C-alpha positions as CSV (number, residue, x, y, z in Angstrom):
1,M,52.6,15.8,53.8
2,L,50.3,18.2,52.9
3,M,52.2,21.9,51.7
4,A,50.0,24.9,54.4
5,V,51.0,28.5,53.4
6,D,50.0,31.8,55.4
7,I,49.9,34.4,52.7
8,G,50.1,37.7,54.6
9,N,51.5,41.8,54.0
10,T,55.1,40.7,55.5
11,N,56.1,37.0,54.9
12,I,54.9,33.8,53.2
13,V,55.1,31.6,55.4
14,I,55.1,28.1,54.2
15,G,54.8,24.7,56.3
16,F,54.1,21.0,56.0
17,L,53.1,18.8,57.7
18,E,53.1,15.0,58.3
19,G,49.2,14.3,60.0
20,E,49.4,17.6,63.0
21,R,53.2,17.4,62.8
22,I,55.0,19.4,61.4
23,V,57.9,19.1,59.3
24,G,59.6,21.7,58.6
25,S,58.8,26.0,58.2
26,Y,59.8,28.8,55.6
27,R,59.7,31.9,55.3
28,I,59.5,34.5,52.1
29,T,59.4,38.3,51.9
30,T,55.8,39.2,50.9
31,K,56.5,40.4,46.8
32,A,53.7,41.4,44.5
33,L,56.7,40.4,41.4
34,H,57.3,37.1,42.4
35,T,56.8,35.0,39.2
36,S,55.1,31.3,39.6
37,D,58.6,30.1,38.6
38,E,60.2,31.7,41.2
39,Y,58.1,30.3,43.9
40,T,59.0,27.7,42.2
41,V,62.1,27.4,42.5
42,M,61.4,28.3,45.8
43,I,59.3,25.8,46.9
44,S,61.1,22.9,45.6
45,Q,64.2,24.1,47.7
46,F,62.5,24.0,50.6
47,L,61.1,20.7,49.8
48,Q,64.4,19.3,49.3
49,I,65.5,21.0,52.8
50,S,63.3,19.3,54.6
51,G,63.5,16.0,52.8
52,Y,60.9,15.3,50.7
53,T,59.9,15.6,46.8
54,R,57.1,17.1,44.6
55,R,56.0,13.9,45.0
56,D,55.1,14.0,48.5
57,V,53.1,16.3,48.1
58,E,49.9,15.2,48.6
59,D,47.8,18.7,48.5
60,V,47.7,21.7,49.4
61,I,45.8,24.9,51.3
62,V,46.6,28.5,51.1
63,C,45.5,31.1,53.6
64,S,45.5,33.9,52.1
65,V,45.0,38.0,52.4
66,V,46.6,39.2,49.6
67,P,45.0,39.0,46.7
68,K,47.7,40.2,44.1
69,V,50.3,37.8,45.3
70,M,47.4,34.7,45.1
71,H,47.9,34.3,41.0
72,S,51.3,33.7,40.7
73,F,52.1,31.6,43.9
74,R,48.2,29.5,42.3
75,A,50.6,29.1,39.1
76,S,53.2,27.4,40.6
77,I,51.5,25.5,42.7
78,I,49.8,24.4,39.7
79,K,53.0,24.1,37.1
80,F,54.9,22.5,39.4
81,L,52.3,20.8,41.6
82,G,50.0,19.4,39.2
83,F,46.6,20.3,41.1
84,E,44.9,23.3,42.0
85,P,45.5,24.3,46.1
86,M,41.9,24.9,48.3
87,V,42.3,28.1,49.2
88,V,40.4,29.1,52.8
89,G,37.3,31.7,51.9
90,P,33.8,31.5,51.2
91,G,32.2,27.5,50.5
92,I,35.3,26.2,53.0
93,K,33.6,24.0,55.8
94,T,35.4,25.5,58.7
95,G,33.3,24.1,61.8
96,I,33.3,27.9,62.6
97,N,30.7,30.2,62.8
98,I,30.7,33.4,62.3
99,H,28.2,35.9,64.1
100,M,29.3,39.7,62.3
101,D,27.6,42.6,60.5
102,D,29.7,40.7,57.3
103,P,31.2,37.7,57.3
104,K,32.9,37.2,54.0
105,T,35.0,40.3,55.4
106,M,36.6,38.8,58.1
107,G,40.4,38.3,57.1
108,A,41.2,34.0,56.2
109,D,43.9,33.9,58.3
110,C,42.0,36.1,61.6
111,L,39.5,32.6,60.5
112,T,42.2,29.9,61.0
113,D,43.7,30.8,63.8
114,C,40.6,31.5,65.6
115,V,40.2,27.7,63.9
116,G,43.2,26.5,65.1
117,A,42.4,28.0,68.9
118,Y,39.2,26.6,69.4
119,Y,39.5,22.9,68.3
120,T,43.2,22.9,69.6
121,Y,42.7,24.7,73.3
122,G,38.8,24.9,73.3
123,G,36.5,27.7,74.2
124,P,35.4,30.1,74.7
125,V,38.8,31.7,73.6
126,L,40.3,34.9,72.7
127,V,42.7,34.5,69.9
128,A,44.7,37.4,69.6
129,D,47.1,37.5,66.2
130,F,50.6,39.8,66.3
131,G,51.3,40.3,63.5
132,T,51.9,43.0,60.7
133,A,48.5,44.4,61.5
134,T,47.6,43.4,65.7
135,T,43.5,41.4,66.1
136,F,42.4,39.8,68.7
137,N,38.4,37.4,68.0
138,Y,36.4,36.3,70.6
139,V,34.9,32.6,69.8
140,D,32.4,31.9,72.3
141,G,31.9,28.4,73.9
142,K,29.1,27.1,70.9
143,G,32.9,27.8,68.3
144,T,30.8,30.9,67.2
145,I,33.0,33.9,65.8
146,R,31.3,37.0,68.1
147,A,33.6,39.8,68.1
148,G,36.7,41.6,66.7
149,Y,39.0,43.8,67.1
150,I,42.3,45.4,65.2
151,T,44.5,47.5,65.4
152,T,48.5,48.6,64.5
153,G,51.3,46.4,64.7
154,I,53.9,47.2,66.9
155,R,56.5,46.8,64.0
156,A,54.1,49.6,62.1
157,G,54.1,51.1,65.0
158,A,57.4,51.2,65.2
159,E,57.7,52.7,61.5
160,A,56.0,55.6,61.9
161,L,57.5,56.8,65.1
162,W,61.8,56.7,63.3
163,G,60.3,57.0,60.0
164,Q,58.4,60.7,60.9
165,T,60.9,61.9,63.5
166,A,64.3,63.0,62.0
167,Q,66.3,62.2,65.3
168,L,64.7,59.2,65.5
169,P,66.9,56.2,64.6
170,E,65.4,52.3,63.8
171,V,66.2,49.8,66.6
172,E,65.2,46.4,67.2
173,I,61.9,45.7,68.7
174,V,63.1,43.6,71.6
175,R,62.0,43.6,75.6
176,P,64.0,45.7,77.4
177,K,66.0,45.5,80.1
178,S,65.3,48.1,81.6
179,I,62.1,51.0,81.2
180,L,65.2,53.2,82.6
181,A,66.5,54.0,79.6
182,T,69.6,55.8,79.5
183,N,70.2,56.3,75.0
184,T,67.6,57.0,72.7
185,R,67.6,53.5,71.2
186,S,66.6,51.6,74.7
187,A,63.8,54.5,75.3
188,M,61.9,53.8,72.0
189,Q,63.1,50.2,72.5
190,A,61.7,50.8,76.4
191,G,57.9,52.8,75.1
192,L,57.6,50.5,72.2
193,Y,57.4,47.1,74.5
194,Y,55.6,49.0,77.7
195,T,53.1,50.5,75.7
196,F,52.4,48.1,73.5
197,L,52.0,45.1,76.3
198,G,49.8,47.6,78.6
199,G,47.7,47.7,74.8
200,I,47.3,44.1,75.2
201,E,46.7,43.9,79.2
202,R,43.7,46.8,78.6
203,T,42.7,45.1,75.6
204,V,41.7,42.2,77.3
205,Q,40.0,43.0,80.5
206,Q,37.8,44.8,78.3
207,F,36.8,42.2,76.9
208,R,36.7,40.2,79.8
209,E,34.7,43.5,81.8
210,E,32.0,43.0,78.8
211,I,31.7,39.2,78.0
212,G,31.3,39.0,81.4
213,E,32.5,35.2,81.8
214,P,35.8,33.7,81.8
215,F,37.9,32.3,78.7
216,K,41.5,31.2,77.9
217,V,43.7,34.2,75.7
218,V,46.0,32.2,73.4
219,T,48.3,34.5,70.8
220,T,50.3,33.5,67.7
221,G,52.0,35.4,65.5
222,G,56.3,36.6,64.9
223,L,56.1,39.5,67.9
224,G,54.1,37.9,70.0
225,R,56.9,35.5,71.5
226,I,58.7,38.8,72.6
227,F,55.5,39.1,75.2
228,K,54.2,35.7,76.2
229,D,56.4,35.4,79.7
230,D,56.2,38.9,81.0
231,T,52.1,39.2,81.1
232,D,50.0,36.8,83.0
233,V,46.8,37.2,80.6
234,I,48.0,35.1,78.0
235,D,47.4,31.4,79.0
236,V,49.4,30.3,75.6
237,Y,51.4,32.1,72.6
238,D,51.2,29.1,69.7
239,P,53.8,30.1,66.6
240,D,51.8,27.6,64.6
241,L,48.2,28.4,65.6
242,I,48.0,28.9,62.1
243,F,48.8,25.6,60.5
244,K,47.0,23.4,63.3
245,G,44.0,25.7,61.6
246,M,44.6,25.1,58.4
247,A,45.3,21.6,59.1
248,M,41.7,21.2,60.6
249,I,40.0,22.7,57.9
250,Y,41.8,20.5,55.6
251,K,40.0,18.3,57.3
252,R,36.5,19.2,56.8
253,N,37.3,19.6,52.8
254,V,39.1,16.8,52.2
255,R,38.1,16.0,48.4
């Protein structure tokens, strides 16, 4: 069994994979102050919940955009499982080319999403991840990342709204029943939702105009499910895209 770990700015997501099948998925709030022993306890509990022991873990692959967390997490893997985890980064074979000004600056999460989307759904494909930040990356029909786009995530935008405005409350980010809001909370929810949805649709339109050829749109990220059924510009919403990408990268680098 392969353990795949996505260390993001908000959450650490741990998945247990049997071949291409995800048999368990768990989230930890990302905190730089967790010790290696704390990570060991969490991983042990997640394995137990899924019906596994540490002896069932054949290898670990990690995709991280939070370097300060990596030291403790890597130490927990070495201490608990007895081997060095594979890390998505320079020197790793991905099967994807990066045609950008400086390929080394591309986030490991974006790269892994692109691998998962291209090899699962084919190309050309526009890959959008709705996480802490919102990213769009275009992969052409030959498996080359040609362009990227980064903007504020909807949660970060929402926090700025109520954090900088004294009389506005914190609200849950959900699809509103109507844009015709009649109170402050529903007005904020409608504003956040439709502003962000409009931004998605306009972004995809601009990519289509400048690329000039058809492509699929594949989205992922925890907040992506909110928008997947409310626009025809999204072809596929895949919440497990990064795990699929890590599994494919692992196969190319089996030790």
